[in-house]
N, C-alpha and C positions, 0 to 999 in steps of 0.2 A: 503493499500499499504505501502511496506517495503520499507526504506528509510536508506541509507550505511552512519555511520556519518564520515568524510575524516579526520579528526585529528589523529596525527596518534599514538599517543599513549593513545587513546580511550578505556576504560574500557570494554563496551561495545557498539561497533560501530551498532550493528542492533537497529532500531527504526520502529515500524509501525504504522501507524496511518489513523485508518479504515475510516475515513471523505474524506483522499484521492483518496480511491478505486471508487468514484465518478468525474467524466473528468471534470465536468463544474466547480467541488470545486477546484482541482488542476489549472485548470487555471486562478483559480482568488486569491488564496489563498495569503493568507501573507505567510512572514518569520516562518519559523518552524526551532527549534532548536533542539538540540539532547539532547534527556532526558537522558543522563549519565555525557555530559561534556558540553554541553550547545554550539556545534559547530554551526553554521548555516551551515544550509542543502541545501537552497535555493543559488545553487551558482551564482554568476552575475544574479538574479534576475530570471535565467529560466531552470537552470540544477539541476535535481532529480539523485541522483546517487543512485545507488540500488544493485550494486553490485561489490564486489571487484575483480578486474583480474587480478591482481600480485603485489609483492611490492617490489624493491630493494633497492640498496644504494642509491641510489638520490630520492627518493618518491613513488610512485605508481600509477597505473591505474587503473579506474575504466570504468564499465559499465553505462551509465546513459542514460537519456530522455530527450528531449530537446521539455519543455510543451510549449512552442510557436511557433511550428510548429506542425501545421496538420498531424494526428496520431501518435503526440509523438513521432519524428523520435530519435531512438537510437542514440546514442555518445559515443567517447573515452574520458573520462574527466580523463588524467593527473596531478599530481600535485606534485611540486617541493619541497622535505624538505628532504634535505641529513642526515641519519643517521652516527652516529662516534662523534669523536672529530676532528672538520676538521678545518687548520688554512683557517685566513681569505683572503687568498690568494687562497688556494682549495676551498674556497667557492665561492668563485668571479668565478675561473673558472668552477665548478659545476651550477653557476646561467648563465653565457655564453651561456653554452652547451646546456640548458634548454633553454634560451630564443633564440638559435641557429636554433632550431628546427623549434618555430612558425615563425621563418624568412624566411627560408626553403621552409617551405611549405606552406605560404602566397605565396612565390616565386615561386612553383612550381607544388605546390598540382594542382591548376587547370586546371592546361597545360597539364600534363598529368595523365589518369584516373587508371593507374596502383599504383600512388600515393597517400596514403589517402591524402583528404583535409581538408584543416584549417578550424575551425568555429568559435573560438575565441581565445585570449588569453588575461589571464586579473590576478592584483593579490587582493586578500584578505587579511584584516588585526583583529586581533579577540584577545580578552582575551585570553591570556596564565592560562594553568592547574597554574602555579606558580604566588601568587600574585603581583597585584602590575606591572604586564611585559606582553607587547603585543606578540601576536607570526604574522610573515610576512608569506604567502603561494603564490605559483602563480601554475596557473592551464592554463592548455592547453585543448584544445578543440577540437577534430579530427571527421573524418568519422571511422566509426564503420564497420570491415571488418570480417564478420559473418563466420566465417571458421579454420582451423587451421594452424599453423604455421609449415616449414616442421621439423622442430624437433620434435614436438608433433608428424606430421605426421610416422617418421622412428620410433620414439617410439612404433606406434602401430602397424606399418605394417611391419617393419624391415627394409632390406636392396631396393633402387633402382632398378633397374635394369638402362642397359644400356638404352634401348628404354623411358623409364621413366625420365632418368637424359638428355638425347638429347630434350624431350619437357620442361623442366625446364631452362634449360642455356641459349638456344637461347630467352629466355622471358626474362629473369636476364640481358641478354648484350644488349636488345635494351632499357630496363630502364636505365641503366647504360649510354649508347651511350649519349642520351638524357639529363643525371644529367650531364657528363662531358663538354659535349658541352655550358652547362650555368657556367662552372665553378668551379663545385662542386665536392670534394671528399667523398663519404661516409665513409671511414673509419674504418667501423663496417659490411662489410656481413660475415653471418653465419647465419644457418638453420631457429634459431628462428626468426632472421629478416624476413623472407622471409612466406610469409604467403598465401595460398589458399584460395580462397572464395567458397564456396558453388557448385558455378559454376564451380569451377575447374581456373579460373583466377584467374595469381600470382599477387600481390602484396610485393613491398617495404616498408618496414618501417623503423621505430627509425632510425631520423634524427636527432638525439641528439647529435653524433660524427662525423657531416660533419665541412669540413673544405674549408670555400670558399678560393678559389683562385686566390692572388689578381695581378698575371699577366697572363692571359690566353692563352697567347702566349708561355710563358716557358711551362706553363701546370705544376707547381710548387708551394707549399705549405710548411712552416713549419710544423712539427707534433706536436700536443701538449701532447704527451703520451698517448694518451684515444684510447685503444685500446682491442679488445679480446686476451687474450693469446692463440695461438695457430692459430690465422687467418692472425694474422701480418706478415707482410713480416721485412726484418733486418731492413731496413733504418726506417720502424714507428715504430719498436721496441727502435732503437735508438734516436729517436725524431728527427729526417732528416725532408728533404724534403718528401711531400708523393705526388701521381702524378696518375692519371688514371690507368695504371701498380699496382698499390697500391691496391686498389681494385679487379683489376683481380689475384691476387694474392692470396686474401680473397675469391673468387667466387670461384676459381680453389680447395682450403683446403675445403670450404662447399660441392664442388663436390662430392671427393673422400670421403669425411664422408659420405653423403649419397647413396655411392656406397659400400662400405665396413659395415658401421652400425661402426664404430669407433671412439674413440675421437682422434682428430688432435694429444697428444701430445702420441697417441699408433702407429701413424700411419710414427713421424718423428724419425729416430732413431739418438739421442744426439751423441754417439757414434764414430759413421763414418760419420754424420752431412748428413743423406740421409732421402730422403722420400720414405718411403716404401712400396707402397699401390699396387703395382700392381700383386704382388703375391696373394694377396688375393682375385682379380678379375678377370675375361675375359672379356674385351671388345674390343673392335676394335683398334689395335695399334695404327691409325690414331687417335682418340680421346687422346690415351692415351699420345700420342707425343704432340698432341695441350695441353694437360693439363700438364704435363711435362714445356713446354714453361712457362705458365701463373706461373708455380713455379719457377722459374730460381731466384736465389739470387739476383742477379743484375737487377733495375730496366728498364737500359736502355736494360737487356737482353731478357726480355719479350716481348708480344706482346704489342704495344704501345695506343693502343685501342678497346674499343671494338668492333669498326666494324672491325677491323681487326682480330680477334677472331671471329666474324660473317663470314667473307668472308675463314678463314682458315675451317670452319666447313662446308662452302658449296664445298667448292673444293675440287677434288679429291685426294687421299693418294697422298704427294710427297715420292722422293726418301731422305733417311737418309740423304744426302749432302744436301738438298734443304731446311730444316727446323730444325733450333737449338731447339734442343729438349734433352737436356740432364736430368737424372732425380737425378744425382746427384746435391746436394744444398750446396756451400762451403760457408764458411764462409763471411758474409761482409766485412771483410778487407784486405780478400787475392781475392776478385773479382774484375775482370778487362776485360773492355770492348772487349780489343783484346787478352783476351785470348781464346785458342782453345776449343772447345764444346767438353765434358766427354759424350757419347753416350751409354747406356746399354741395352740391348736386355729388352725389358717390357714384355716378358714369363720368366724370367728365375726367378728360386726362390730363394730366396734366406733368410738366417734364422741369427734369432738374439740367443745370447749364450744362453739366457735363452731357446730358444725353441730346440735347438741343447739338451741339459741337460734335458729337459721335454723327448723327445724324447728317447735318452738314457733309461732313468728311465722305462719309454713305455716298449722298447726293450729287456731291460734286464730283466724286471718282468713277460713281456708277453713269450719271450723266455724259462726261468726255467718253468713259467706253463704246456707249450707244452711237452717241454721235458719230464718231469716228468709222463706226462697223454699217451706220446706215448712208454717210457717204462716200464710204467704199461702191455699195448697190447701187444709190441711187443717182450718183454723182450731180444733184441737184442742193444746194448748200439751203435756199429755201423750205423746199421740203422735208430734208434732212434736218434742220431749225423746227419748223412744224410737227414733227415726228418724235423727235426726239423729246422736245418739250411736252410735249403730249404724254407722252412716257414717264418723262420724271415726274410729272404730276400728279402720274397713278402712285407712282411710288411714294410720293413724299404726303400724298393725302391716307397711304395707305398706313405710312410713321405716324400719323396724326393717329390713324383708329388701331394703335398696337397691333396691327396684322404682320406690319414687320417690327423686330425687335432684337437685341441681344446679338446672338451668333448668328441670325438672318442677315443682318447690316455685312458681317463679314465673310460669309459663306457666298451670297449671291452674285458682291464684285471679284469672288476669284472664280466663281463659273464663270462670269462673262471673260472675265480675260483668257482664263483657259479657252475659249470656245474660239475669240480673236488669234492666243498665242498660237491652237495648231490647226487654223482656216486662215495661212497666210492674204489670203487675196480681199479678208473685212480688214485690214490693216490700213487702210485708206493709201496705199504707197508711202507707207514710210515704216522705218525700219523698229522692232519692237521694243529697243530702249525709250525710241521717241515716245511711242505710243503710254508708256510706262511714264514720260516725264507729262507730259500732257495733260493725263488723268491727276497727277500725284498736286501738280501744278493747278486743275482744275478745282479739285480737292481741300488745297489750303486757300485758296481765291473765296470757294464757299464759307468756309469756316471764319477768315474774318471778315465778311460781310455778317454773317450771323451773328460772330460776336458783337461787332458795334452796334448791328440792331438791338442786340439784345442789353446793352450800355445806354441808347437812345432812351429806350423802351424802358427801364429802372429811373431814369434820370427823371424823365416827367411822368411817372407814378411817381416820385417824392414831390414834385411840385404841384401837381393838380391834386 
């Protein structure tokens, strides 16, 4: 049987003991030690770690077997051992975060079937690799969920459909409703913390960053600055109070990431301070308005509970004036509960500066290639100009509708150039180097004109 050493800097953590292949021996054996570093391998007298599942800044997670349970039940052993040079304050905060996960799982894990159960929590003190020193490790043992988290599922299967998202969203909302009603804010909702078991059931994981709400009536608690970048709303990033709507914000970010298969930082435009996700997907406006409400910058402007979101998902679409659903995210310092909502059409495609310049480069390069090929065939400058302008106009229109984007902007010119390269009669009497120079020059001219137009537009917008 292979046993994995849990010491963080063990040079050879894999250990193999042939005698442990016998279940009877495994159940009655005494302590085993790592053959490389001397670390005890039998944790708390019962847990044998067999595989490293992952390692992070605050420790590692291992797949283990419990030798005292019939069938050698699998479980997850989490080890707390921060890496890096932490101050004593940071170390205490990290340790409290780890202990808090055990406390929360002990409180709610056995009450809800979609939250992993806690099996054990214990310290281990061992001799250090440094002479005359000791190391202390804390271990948390919890239920093993055999499946994939949604981050892994997204990487493997690609974008989630609207229907698939509508299967995930209510399930997580129901778990959050249960958690929030017990005065707990998770504070780290993201795809990697949502696990889909092999039978399809969803689980909410990693309660290490939870915050116990001291005053359940007010539903508020001060944040400690623990969050995942891109998923945290303004009140959490600034270290202020956190609320149930804090989790709802992170859940909405999770959903739009699943829908678009883009990073959160790519969906949020820091220049305009807006979430720009709807242009990349085609979803029901009612669902879009609900997600936009969950993404509002001010906590008191969002849905205030998971139940409100569940009710909104079940209700028929409302008129625009009946639901507060702006997609514009304003800076937290300028947010006012009495300020009017800013409503933007969910289907209106908007483009970042980079997208505009990339599109201009495509249009210039492709337009030049089309013009050269057409002139080679018709030999008439006027006809060439008219037909090339018509084709280029269609391509530009396709870009504005996002029928052509991303890799299409590279693939189409490459195909056009390949046709001209392999059919010399389409080169208009030019050599291939001249064709490339003209196409690149046209591309640069298009970029320059677009940049100038963009600048003039922004200046006029500021003046007017």
